[in-house]
One Martini backbone bead per residue (centre of mass of N, CA, C, O) as a GRO file, in nm:
protein
  278
    1MET     BB    1   1.566  -1.928  -2.498
    2SER     BB    2   1.471  -1.656  -2.353
    3GLU     BB    3   1.291  -1.522  -2.128
    4ASN     BB    4   0.984  -1.354  -2.110
    5ILE     BB    5   0.949  -1.063  -1.909
    6TYR     BB    6   0.637  -0.991  -2.022
    7MET     BB    7   0.525  -1.252  -1.921
    8PRO     BB    8   0.245  -1.350  -1.762
    9TYR     BB    9   0.063  -1.468  -1.529
   10GLN     BB   10  -0.188  -1.677  -1.465
   11MET     BB   11  -0.501  -1.570  -1.320
   12ARG     BB   12  -0.735  -1.628  -1.070
   13ILE     BB   13  -1.045  -1.516  -0.948
   14GLU     BB   14  -1.159  -1.599  -0.633
   15LYS     BB   15  -1.208  -1.301  -0.511
   16ILE     BB   16  -1.446  -1.038  -0.441
   17THR     BB   17  -1.413  -0.700  -0.286
   18HIS     BB   18  -1.610  -0.450  -0.176
   19GLU     BB   19  -1.479  -0.145  -0.031
   20ALA     BB   20  -1.573   0.096  -0.236
   21PRO     BB   21  -1.634   0.324  -0.435
   22GLY     BB   22  -1.463   0.182  -0.703
   23VAL     BB   23  -1.355  -0.052  -0.504
   24LYS     BB   24  -1.133  -0.333  -0.519
   25THR     BB   25  -1.066  -0.683  -0.434
   26PHE     BB   26  -0.828  -0.929  -0.530
   27ARG     BB   27  -0.810  -1.280  -0.536
   28LEU     BB   28  -0.523  -1.454  -0.651
   29LYS     BB   29  -0.461  -1.739  -0.852
   30PHE     BB   30  -0.271  -1.986  -0.969
   31ILE     BB   31  -0.288  -2.193  -1.230
   32ASN     BB   32   0.011  -2.267  -1.210
   33GLU     BB   33   0.175  -2.442  -0.985
   34GLU     BB   34   0.472  -2.377  -1.048
   35ASP     BB   35   0.439  -2.073  -1.023
   36GLU     BB   36   0.363  -2.072  -0.715
   37ASN     BB   37   0.625  -2.211  -0.614
   38LYS     BB   38   0.830  -1.976  -0.740
   39PHE     BB   39   0.680  -1.762  -0.586
   40ASN     BB   40   0.804  -1.440  -0.450
   41PHE     BB   41   0.782  -1.179  -0.188
   42ARG     BB   42   0.783  -0.842  -0.063
   43ALA     BB   43   0.719  -0.590   0.118
   44GLY     BB   44   0.646  -0.326  -0.143
   45GLN     BB   45   0.577  -0.465  -0.384
   46PHE     BB   46   0.494  -0.499  -0.736
   47GLY     BB   47   0.257  -0.505  -1.011
   48GLU     BB   48   0.119  -0.633  -1.321
   49TYR     BB   49  -0.215  -0.582  -1.443
   50SER     BB   50  -0.421  -0.778  -1.670
   51VAL     BB   51  -0.615  -0.737  -1.973
   52TYR     BB   52  -0.687  -0.897  -2.234
   53GLY     BB   53  -0.680  -0.659  -2.495
   54VAL     BB   54  -0.608  -0.382  -2.312
   55GLY     BB   55  -0.394  -0.418  -2.050
   56GLU     BB   56  -0.188  -0.250  -1.797
   57SER     BB   57  -0.146  -0.224  -1.431
   58THR     BB   58  -0.033  -0.056  -1.139
   59PHE     BB   59   0.027  -0.243  -0.838
   60CYS     BB   60   0.032  -0.350  -0.540
   61VAL     BB   61   0.084  -0.580  -0.305
   62ALA     BB   62  -0.173  -0.639  -0.051
   63SER     BB   63  -0.040  -0.874   0.054
   64SER     BB   64   0.120  -1.101   0.237
   65PRO     BB   65   0.393  -1.314   0.250
   66THR     BB   66   0.258  -1.483   0.490
   67ARG     BB   67   0.051  -1.543   0.271
   68LYS     BB   68  -0.039  -1.829   0.116
   69GLY     BB   69  -0.160  -1.908  -0.234
   70TYR     BB   70  -0.180  -1.585  -0.265
   71ILE     BB   71  -0.288  -1.268  -0.412
   72GLU     BB   72  -0.339  -0.910  -0.364
   73CYS     BB   73  -0.564  -0.645  -0.494
   74THR     BB   74  -0.616  -0.294  -0.502
   75PHE     BB   75  -0.861  -0.079  -0.678
   76ARG     BB   76  -0.943   0.203  -0.875
   77GLN     BB   77  -1.153   0.339  -1.111
   78THR     BB   78  -0.989   0.546  -1.378
   79GLY     BB   79  -0.967   0.354  -1.644
   80LYS     BB   80  -0.940   0.127  -1.876
   81VAL     BB   81  -0.815  -0.116  -1.710
   82THR     BB   82  -0.984  -0.073  -1.447
   83SER     BB   83  -1.260  -0.106  -1.604
   84ALA     BB   84  -1.199  -0.403  -1.692
   85LEU     BB   85  -1.158  -0.518  -1.402
   86GLN     BB   86  -1.440  -0.449  -1.293
   87ARG     BB   87  -1.583  -0.661  -1.500
   88CYS     BB   88  -1.487  -0.880  -1.346
   89GLU     BB   89  -1.511  -1.214  -1.235
   90GLU     BB   90  -1.545  -1.465  -1.062
   91GLY     BB   91  -1.298  -1.674  -1.258
   92SER     BB   92  -1.144  -1.497  -1.393
   93VAL     BB   93  -0.877  -1.424  -1.619
   94ILE     BB   94  -0.559  -1.280  -1.546
   95GLY     BB   95  -0.265  -1.081  -1.535
   96PHE     BB   96   0.076  -1.130  -1.391
   97ARG     BB   97   0.356  -0.933  -1.311
   98GLY     BB   98   0.633  -1.029  -1.092
   99PRO     BB   99   0.808  -0.878  -0.879
  100TYR     BB  100   0.880  -0.537  -0.798
  101GLY     BB  101   1.112  -0.375  -0.640
  102ASN     BB  102   1.137  -0.279  -0.338
  103VAL     BB  103   1.152  -0.273   0.035
  104PHE     BB  104   1.058  -0.320   0.343
  105PRO     BB  105   1.270  -0.303   0.632
  106LEU     BB  106   1.189  -0.533   0.868
  107GLU     BB  107   1.452  -0.624   0.983
  108GLU     BB  108   1.545  -0.333   1.071
  109TRP     BB  109   1.265  -0.308   1.278
  110LYS     BB  110   1.339  -0.467   1.496
  111GLY     BB  111   1.231  -0.353   1.812
  112LYS     BB  112   1.013  -0.164   1.702
  113SER     BB  113   0.805   0.088   1.643
  114LEU     BB  114   0.493   0.133   1.464
  115LEU     BB  115   0.372   0.387   1.224
  116PHE     BB  116   0.071   0.424   1.058
  117ILE     BB  117  -0.003   0.651   0.766
  118ALA     BB  118  -0.327   0.683   0.607
  119GLY     BB  119  -0.493   0.771   0.278
  120GLY     BB  120  -0.744   0.629   0.165
  121ILE     BB  121  -0.620   0.436  -0.122
  122ALA     BB  122  -0.324   0.410   0.047
  123LEU     BB  123  -0.357   0.151   0.225
  124PRO     BB  124  -0.280  -0.093   0.041
  125PRO     BB  125   0.035  -0.055   0.043
  126MET     BB  126   0.020  -0.106   0.379
  127ARG     BB  127  -0.115  -0.374   0.427
  128CYS     BB  128   0.117  -0.570   0.373
  129VAL     BB  129   0.296  -0.463   0.616
  130ILE     BB  130   0.100  -0.493   0.845
  131TRP     BB  131   0.060  -0.803   0.824
  132ASN     BB  132   0.346  -0.872   0.843
  133ALA     BB  133   0.373  -0.759   1.134
  134LEU     BB  134   0.135  -0.911   1.271
  135ASP     BB  135   0.266  -1.212   1.188
  136LEU     BB  136   0.532  -1.068   1.356
  137ARG     BB  137   0.469  -0.944   1.640
  138GLU     BB  138   0.735  -1.029   1.814
  139ASN     BB  139   0.926  -0.812   1.658
  140PHE     BB  140   0.744  -0.576   1.787
  141LYS     BB  141   0.615  -0.326   1.925
  142ASP     BB  142   0.437  -0.084   1.878
  143ILE     BB  143   0.118  -0.066   1.699
  144THR     BB  144   0.006   0.208   1.476
  145ILE     BB  145  -0.306   0.326   1.318
  146LEU     BB  146  -0.361   0.588   1.076
  147TYR     BB  147  -0.689   0.648   0.921
  148GLY     BB  148  -0.808   0.819   0.625
  149ALA     BB  149  -1.110   0.988   0.492
  150ARG     BB  150  -1.340   1.164   0.354
  151THR     BB  151  -1.542   0.917   0.409
  152VAL     BB  152  -1.694   0.647   0.524
  153PRO     BB  153  -1.726   0.492   0.251
  154ASP     BB  154  -1.405   0.539   0.174
  155LEU     BB  155  -1.339   0.313   0.343
  156VAL     BB  156  -1.117   0.063   0.359
  157TYR     BB  157  -1.126  -0.238   0.505
  158LYS     BB  158  -1.366  -0.271   0.720
  159HIS     BB  159  -1.317  -0.559   0.833
  160GLU     BB  160  -1.022  -0.495   0.932
  161LEU     BB  161  -1.061  -0.252   1.106
  162LYS     BB  162  -1.221  -0.411   1.316
  163GLU     BB  163  -1.000  -0.627   1.378
  164TRP     BB  164  -0.789  -0.412   1.478
  165ALA     BB  165  -0.971  -0.280   1.703
  166GLU     BB  166  -0.985  -0.573   1.865
  167ARG     BB  167  -0.696  -0.565   1.918
  168GLY     BB  168  -0.454  -0.553   2.189
  169ASP     BB  169  -0.179  -0.490   1.982
  170VAL     BB  170  -0.357  -0.232   1.856
  171LYS     BB  171  -0.360   0.087   1.738
  172LEU     BB  172  -0.665   0.249   1.620
  173VAL     BB  173  -0.716   0.528   1.399
  174THR     BB  174  -0.992   0.698   1.278
  175THR     BB  175  -1.080   0.928   0.996
  176VAL     BB  176  -1.274   1.208   0.878
  177ASP     BB  177  -1.379   1.455   0.714
  178PRO     BB  178  -1.541   1.712   0.730
  179GLY     BB  179  -1.865   1.600   0.657
  180GLY     BB  180  -1.802   1.249   0.641
  181GLU     BB  181  -1.996   1.171   0.840
  182THR     BB  182  -2.202   0.968   1.035
  183PRO     BB  183  -2.436   0.903   1.282
  184ASP     BB  184  -2.245   0.626   1.362
  185TRP     BB  185  -1.983   0.767   1.420
  186LYS     BB  186  -1.673   0.697   1.629
  187GLY     BB  187  -1.461   0.856   1.520
  188GLU     BB  188  -1.287   1.088   1.384
  189ILE     BB  189  -1.271   1.444   1.302
  190GLY     BB  190  -1.023   1.501   1.056
  191PHE     BB  191  -0.722   1.555   0.942
  192VAL     BB  192  -0.463   1.374   0.965
  193PRO     BB  193  -0.248   1.573   1.072
  194ALA     BB  194  -0.432   1.674   1.315
  195VAL     BB  195  -0.461   1.398   1.448
  196LEU     BB  196  -0.158   1.338   1.482
  197GLU     BB  197  -0.107   1.570   1.675
  198LYS     BB  198  -0.290   1.484   1.885
  199MET     BB  199  -0.148   1.206   1.938
  200ALA     BB  200   0.158   1.246   1.994
  201PRO     BB  201   0.390   1.088   1.890
  202LYS     BB  202   0.660   0.872   1.952
  203SER     BB  203   0.993   0.852   1.828
  204GLU     BB  204   1.119   0.651   1.993
  205ASN     BB  205   1.196   0.371   1.822
  206THR     BB  206   1.046   0.477   1.551
  207ILE     BB  207   0.847   0.394   1.272
  208ALA     BB  208   0.734   0.582   0.981
  209ILE     BB  209   0.443   0.513   0.771
  210VAL     BB  210   0.362   0.679   0.455
  211CYS     BB  211   0.033   0.716   0.279
  212GLY     BB  212  -0.096   0.942   0.031
  213PRO     BB  213  -0.174   1.216  -0.052
  214PRO     BB  214   0.014   1.484  -0.115
  215ILE     BB  215  -0.116   1.677   0.084
  216MET     BB  216  -0.094   1.489   0.328
  217ILE     BB  217   0.212   1.455   0.327
  218LYS     BB  218   0.297   1.749   0.345
  219TYR     BB  219   0.156   1.781   0.642
  220THR     BB  220   0.293   1.535   0.797
  221PHE     BB  221   0.602   1.568   0.799
  222PRO     BB  222   0.610   1.817   1.012
  223VAL     BB  223   0.478   1.658   1.246
  224LEU     BB  224   0.701   1.461   1.272
  225ASP     BB  225   0.921   1.655   1.316
  226LYS     BB  226   0.807   1.783   1.587
  227PHE     BB  227   0.834   1.473   1.736
  228GLY     BB  228   1.142   1.366   1.620
  229PHE     BB  229   1.152   1.267   1.347
  230THR     BB  230   1.351   1.135   1.111
  231ASP     BB  231   1.428   1.087   0.785
  232GLU     BB  232   1.524   0.776   0.841
  233THR     BB  233   1.216   0.716   0.992
  234ILE     BB  234   1.068   0.796   0.712
  235TYR     BB  235   0.816   0.621   0.512
  236THR     BB  236   0.748   0.556   0.163
  237THR     BB  237   0.529   0.507  -0.128
  238LEU     BB  238   0.553   0.490  -0.490
  239GLU     BB  239   0.318   0.452  -0.779
  240ASN     BB  240   0.361   0.671  -0.959
  241ARG     BB  241   0.480   0.661  -1.292
  242MET     BB  242   0.427   0.361  -1.365
  243LYS     BB  243   0.461   0.081  -1.627
  244CYS     BB  244   0.677  -0.164  -1.688
  245GLY     BB  245   0.895  -0.223  -1.415
  246PHE     BB  246   1.213  -0.175  -1.556
  247GLY     BB  247   1.304   0.119  -1.667
  248LYS     BB  248   1.258   0.158  -1.994
  249CYS     BB  249   1.035   0.377  -2.056
  250GLY     BB  250   1.078   0.635  -1.825
  251ARG     BB  251   0.830   0.738  -1.656
  252CYS     BB  252   0.984   0.701  -1.352
  253ASN     BB  253   1.175   0.924  -1.401
  254VAL     BB  254   1.390   1.088  -1.138
  255GLY     BB  255   1.641   1.187  -1.233
  256ASN     BB  256   1.847   0.919  -1.116
  257VAL     BB  257   1.562   0.781  -1.074
  258TYR     BB  258   1.386   0.461  -1.066
  259VAL     BB  259   1.111   0.370  -0.913
  260CYS     BB  260   1.082   0.068  -1.004
  261LYS     BB  261   1.378   0.003  -0.900
  262ASP     BB  262   1.454   0.214  -0.645
  263GLY     BB  263   1.172   0.140  -0.575
  264PRO     BB  264   0.886   0.257  -0.401
  265VAL     BB  265   1.085   0.274  -0.146
  266PHE     BB  266   1.123   0.550   0.082
  267ASN     BB  267   1.289   0.785   0.242
  268LEU     BB  268   1.310   1.106   0.317
  269LYS     BB  269   1.604   1.147   0.253
  270GLN     BB  270   1.577   1.040  -0.047
  271LEU     BB  271   1.354   1.245  -0.138
  272LYS     BB  272   1.531   1.507  -0.102
  273GLU     BB  273   1.720   1.416  -0.345
  274LEU     BB  274   1.513   1.490  -0.520
  275PRO     BB  275   1.366   1.684  -0.729
  276ALA     BB  276   1.174   1.935  -0.623
  277GLU     BB  277   0.920   1.895  -0.821
  278TYR     BB  278   0.850   1.602  -0.694
   0.00000   0.00000   0.00000
């Protein structure tokens, strides 16, 4: 009999981290040691996370493939499945199937500088590749991270932001929307595209990786263009509109592209070839 491609791995929640209002990170361990031994993934891929009897939902793998023995996912409570996941406790068993999709081409980026630009809950899809690059730090030149959220409480991975800020080999810039600051806030105040323009990033030998709300991305791309980034040097990842992971349900279909198979990682040149309404 052929293997059931929809059968998930059984995963135990080893650790739960409360990141922001309604946002949690799960550290997941394989229950079956054989599953763990044969599992591998690369930065940028995603999976289907399920609560038995409720359903499954799509998130990126938020941990780096350089960190062995577990995977992590970060999600916001938005619907039936994520609400069920929110109710899970450490020690609970959930399902995971994957990995699916294409990857960030880190091998092609060797010797280049990396500029990460993220907004809100969109930092998790980039956390995987950030840690992947930091764990292979000798392969890259400058690494810069610009991360913004609506308010200070909405910033995710606060403990890791502190760690990145204290590293001498990373430049971290954090910002919150006007009115979202707290009395002790020491970061920038302003929308991500405006802060990026103030930073005036150098495009020479640099890859920009962008992920955030559509409105943020819309106004970030022109700023990158202004500073000389080409369509081939700007990357993003699309997680919306995915359901089955195989391109069979058709939910992720855009023109002649299936996001779960041909993505979720695209450069701007590839995005511009998609239908304008997307």
